[in-house]
Structures are given as structure tokens and as C-alpha cells.
C-alpha positions in Angstrom: 39.5 93.8 115.6 38.1 90.2 115.4 36.2 88.5 112.7 34.0 85.5 112.4 35.8 82.5 110.9 32.8 82.2 108.5 33.4 85.6 106.9 35.3 84.0 104.1 37.5 87.0 103.5 40.6 87.0 105.6 42.6 90.0 104.3 42.2 93.7 103.7 44.3 95.1 100.8 45.3 98.8 100.6 47.1 100.0 97.4 49.9 102.5 98.4 51.1 105.6 96.5 53.8 103.8 94.5 52.1 101.6 91.8 52.2 97.9 92.8 53.0 98.3 96.5 50.2 97.0 98.7 49.7 97.0 102.5 48.0 93.8 103.6 46.2 93.3 106.9 45.3 89.8 107.8 42.2 89.3 109.9 42.7 87.8 113.3 40.2 85.0 114.3 39.8 84.9 118.0 38.1 82.3 120.2 38.5 80.8 123.7 41.7 79.0 122.7 43.5 82.1 121.5 43.8 83.4 117.9 44.5 82.2 114.4 45.5 84.2 111.3 46.3 83.3 107.7 49.4 85.1 106.5 49.0 84.2 102.8 46.2 82.7 100.7 46.7 82.6 96.9 43.0 83.0 96.0 42.7 86.3 97.9 46.0 87.7 96.9 45.4 86.9 93.2 42.0 88.6 93.4 43.9 91.7 94.5 46.4 91.5 91.6 49.2 89.7 93.5 49.5 86.8 91.1 52.9 85.5 91.9 54.3 82.0 92.7 56.4 82.3 95.9 59.4 80.1 95.8 61.3 80.8 99.0 60.6 81.9 102.6 63.3 83.6 104.7 63.4 84.7 108.3 65.9 87.2 109.7 66.4 88.2 113.3 67.9 91.6 114.0 68.8 93.6 117.1 67.5 97.2 117.4 69.2 99.6 115.0 70.2 97.0 112.4 69.5 98.2 108.9 69.3 95.7 106.0 69.2 97.0 102.5 68.5 98.4 100.1 68.6 95.1 98.1 67.1 93.7 94.9 67.9 91.0 92.3 68.4 91.6 88.6 66.2 90.0 85.9 65.6 87.2 85.3 66.0 86.4 89.0 64.0 89.5 90.2 62.1 89.1 93.4 58.7 90.2 94.6 58.3 90.0 98.3 55.7 89.8 101.1 57.3 91.1 104.3 55.8 90.3 107.7 57.1 90.9 111.2 56.6 88.0 113.5 58.0 89.7 116.6 59.3 93.2 117.2 59.0 96.1 114.8 60.6 97.5 111.6 60.5 100.6 109.4 60.2 98.9 106.1 61.2 100.7 102.9 60.6 100.1 99.2 62.2 102.2 96.4 60.9 102.2 92.9 63.8 101.3 90.5 61.7 100.8 87.4 63.4 103.1 84.9 60.2 103.9 82.9 58.1 104.5 86.0 56.6 107.9 86.9 57.7 107.2 90.5 61.3 106.1 89.7 63.6 106.9 92.7 60.6 107.5 95.0 60.2 105.5 98.2 57.6 104.5 100.7 58.2 103.5 104.3 55.8 101.7 106.6 56.0 100.4 110.2 55.4 96.7 110.4 55.2 95.0 113.7 54.2 91.7 115.4 51.6 93.7 117.1 49.9 95.3 114.0 50.3 92.1 112.0 50.4 94.0 108.7 52.3 92.8 105.7 53.9 94.7 102.8 53.8 93.3 99.3 56.6 94.6 97.1 56.6 93.7 93.4 59.7 93.1 91.3 61.3 96.4 90.3 61.7 97.8 93.8 64.8 97.9 96.1 63.9 96.8 99.6 65.3 97.5 103.1 64.4 97.9 106.7 65.7 99.0 110.0 64.8 97.1 113.2 63.2 99.3 115.8 63.2 96.7 118.6 65.6 94.0 119.8 65.1 90.4 118.5 62.9 91.5 115.6 61.9 88.5 113.5 61.0 89.2 109.9 59.5 86.7 107.4 60.0 87.4 103.7 58.1 85.4 101.1 59.9 85.8 97.8 59.0 85.0 94.2 62.5 83.8 93.2 65.2 82.0 95.0 68.1 83.9 96.3 70.9 84.3 93.7 74.2 85.8 95.0 75.2 86.3 91.4 72.1 88.5 90.7 71.9 90.4 94.0 72.5 94.1 93.8 71.8 97.1 96.1 71.7 100.8 96.6 73.3 102.7 99.5 70.8 103.2 102.3 71.4 106.9 102.7 71.5 108.0 99.0 70.7 111.7 99.2 68.9 111.5 95.8 66.3 109.1 97.2 66.2 110.9 100.6 64.7 108.2 102.8 63.8 109.5 106.3 65.1 106.6 108.4 63.9 106.7 112.0 67.5 106.0 113.3 70.6 108.2 113.2 73.5 105.7 113.3 72.2 102.3 112.1 74.2 99.1 112.3 75.1 98.1 108.7 77.3 95.4 107.2 80.5 96.4 105.5 79.0 95.0 102.2 75.9 97.3 102.5 78.1 100.3 103.4 79.8 99.9 100.0 76.6 99.8 97.9 76.4 102.4 95.0 74.0 105.2 94.7 70.8 104.8 92.7 72.5 106.5 89.7 75.4 104.2 89.8 73.7 100.9 90.6 73.4 98.1 88.0 69.7 97.9 87.2 67.9 96.1 84.3 64.3 97.1 85.3 
């Protein structure tokens, strides 16, 4: 779908089932030269209750089958994220770890790709992970706090209590991620 550059609204926002998660679809402006898209604009994001100051951008490149996660940072270094695939495709997952939440321990998974151009906003209080579905998948993460190794925590990717239905059977995982605790045993100050 193409839009006129004078439309003045460059994103569509869709609230997902878990409170705070939002699927964002940037509009693609196409002309004879090619295309142009804004991936983030504070004014539009803030009008849709995403009022965060993003402090760091990260890019990962993964081969097919690589699973990263489920990661989060403890308060006061908690991170909200905007996740966007630049090239390739991922199954992106957010797990609610806010202890007082009605959806604590629930998860949502969405397919993000360079082709669909969608982004997932994940507020603080969620563990995040993804599996690459294509080789050389490049993922951009905009985060609200800088990375803090001291505050980084995680939950094992295949915790049966959470029950994520990953679209891969035998993912490639780091040794560090293989040793992550279950949701019940993970350190969590949310």
C-alpha cells in the first residue's frame, strides 16, 4: 500500500491482546526514485501512548534457526523496545512478567519481516526473544535504556509454564541462554 507524502500520518498503530504491546506499521512513500519510510517519529508514537525516550539502537544479524532470548533488564535499567526487521524474517515474542498484571506469564508472538515492514513496541515489564526464520536476518532494536550487563536477566526459551509455540524444533541457542531459569525462578522486580 502506498500513501501520499502529504497525508501527515505515517504510522498505523494496533494494540495487541497483552496490555502495552503495540504492532506498528509504517507507511511506505513511493515515487519514481523508489520508496521512503519513517521508522520512528516521537510525535506520532507519543500520540499513541508510546512516550519513551529511546537511548540506544542495536542491530543483530542471525542465521536461520538462531533463537535469542528471552531477555529483559531489571529496574531501574528496564528497557522498552521497538523491534524492526531490516532484512529477513523473525518470529518475535514478548512475555508479560509484570507480577500484578492480569496477563502475567502470557505471551504474544508476531512475524516481523523486511517485507512486511512492521514493528513491535514492547514496554518495560516484558521478556523479549525471537527466532530467525531466514538466513542473514538483520534486526534493529530501539531501546529506552542502555544495555547493562549487571541488570540483564532472562527466562528459558522453552519454559513449559509459558508454553510458547516457537516455529522451530531445534533452535540454535547460546550456552548462556540454555542456562536461563524458568519464569518461576527468574529474578524479577516488575
